[in-house]
N, C-alpha and C positions, 0 to 999 in steps of 0.2 A: 618465118622459115629458118629452121635451128642455127644453119650456120650464120648468118646474121645479126640473128640476136646472141650467139655465144657471143660474136667478135665487140658486138656493143657493150655487154658484158665483162667481157675481157680489161677492152680501153676502159672502162669506169671502174673497175676492181683496182685498176693499177692505177686510176687517179686517187682515189679515195685512199691505198695504201701509200703512195707518196704523199699525198698531206696527211699522214697517221688519224684517218679518221677511219680506223681498224676495223669495228662494229659492221658500217658498212662495207668494207670492203672484203670481208667476210660473208655477207650475207650475198653481194657481190656473185662468190666465187661459189658457195654452195648453191646458189640458184643457176648458175653454168652449168653444173654438175646434174644437178636435178632436171633439166633441160636437156643432158647429153647424155646420160647414163642409160647405157644400153645400145648407144648407137654405133658404138665402134668409136668415135671422136677419139681424135688425138687429145687435145682441149678437157675431156671429162675426169682423166687420172691427174692432168697436172693442176686443173679447179679446185677435185679436193682436196690436196696436196697442199695446196696453198692455202684453203681455208684453214685446215688443221697444224700448221704451220704458226698460221696466225692466233690460232685459239690458245695456242701454249703463250705465244706474245700478252695476250690479253687477256691469263689466268685463267682461259676456261678449259679446265684443265678435262674434266668429262666429256667437255664437248672436243676437245682433241682428240682424247683416248677414243670415241665414239667414231669419231672422222676416221682415224688411223686404222681400225677396223673394221670400217665401210669399207675402203680399200681392197681390205684381203678379201672380202665377199665378192667386192665388184669387179677387179681384176684380179683374181688367184694365180693368173698365168703373166705377171708380168716381171721382169728382170730382178725388181727393185722388192715385189710385194712381201715378201717375209719381213726382210730388213725394216720398210714400213709398219707394217703389224707390231712387231717386237717393239717400235718409237712407244707403243699406247700402255707397256707396262711402267713405265716411266712415270705417264700421267694419270692412271690407276693411281700407282699409291701414293701420287700428290693429292686422290681425293680420300683414300682412305687405306691402310693396310689392307682392310676386308676385300677392298674391291679388285688389291694388287694380288691376292692369293686367289681373286675365282678369276683375275686374266689368264696367269702363268698358267692355272688349270687346263683353261681354254688352250691359249697356245699350246701346250704340250700335247692334248689330244689332236688337233689341227695341223701345227707345223713344227713336230716331234721327229726327225732325222734329216731335217733340212739344213741347218747351222749349228754344229757342234757347239762355236762359244755362247750362241744363244739358248742351246740347249741345256748346256752348265750352268748360266747364269739365271733362267727358267727356276730350273729345281734348283738354287742354292737360295732364289729371293722365297721358294715358296717352305725354305725351311726358317731362313732368318725371320720373313714376317709370320708366322705362326708359334715361333718363337715370341715373336715380342707380342703379339695377340694374345701369349698367356695360354693357346693351343692344350690339348691335355698330353703329359708326359711321352706317352704312346704316342701321339700324332706327329709332336715333333722328331722323338728319335727314329719315325721311319722316315720323316722327310729331310732329315741327315741322315739317315743309308741309304736315301735315292741318289743324294747326292754323288755319296760313293760308288756306287753301284753303275750311275750313269758314265762315271769319270772312267771305268771300267771298259766298259764296252765300246765311250769311243779312243781312249787312247789309244788303242792299236791302230787306228785310222789316221793319228797324224795331224788331224785336225784341230786337237783343242789347242790353244791360244792360251798364253801365262795367263791373265785371265781365269779360265777352267782350271791351271794345275793352282792356284792361289785357293777358289773357292774348295777343290777335291782337298788340299792341303789342310786349310780350316776344319771340313769333317773329321780328315781321320786325328787332326790334333784335338777335337772335341772328345772321340772314342778315347784315345790315351788320358785327357783329364778324368775320364767318367772311369779308365780302370783303374787308374792311380789312386782316387777316393776311394774306389773298392777295396783297393788295397790297405790302405790307411785304416780301415776300418776293421781289418783281420786281426784279431786275437790271438796272441800267438802266448804258447805253452812254455811248461819245461822240457817237453818229450819230444825231441827231434822227428824222429817219426811220423809223428802226427802234426809238427809242422808242415814238413814234407809233402805231405798231403792236403794239406792242405794249399799250398803255392799252384801244388798240379792241375 
């Protein structure tokens, strides 16, 4: 019976966790989740979340990220689902920048519009990770432009926090730096009229 097995595995996972046998605790929590998945049992999301937290603790960032994303698929209507799914981003970044980019694209496709700060962070991460990976200049510029466009769309809602404003300021500053560099490349001549036309 699922209830008795779940209760036994929960106690067992707790014993393993207290004994710092984290691999066995992870295994027990994931077995609980597998047994209870789709049953509506309240221990299913708890078990999956515990397994994800412990995977972070043992340095299995890919496994933790996978569990966080599985939480989003299995429990889309829980109040903390979006927050837990977003945690996958940090873990994917620890695996590789390209895995981080892939995640933030998925996040924006599936979760955009639910949390203004996470949306701002996701577009910012896409810009910084693309730049870090050496993506084409056009792709990087488009990603930074998306940071500004996203901020301009979200700012009137009053839901963008301090970090979101920081991300937008970084994108704006980057654009100002590019404009300044372009200005430095301008060659002025002796004709003031032509010089004025260059500046317009």
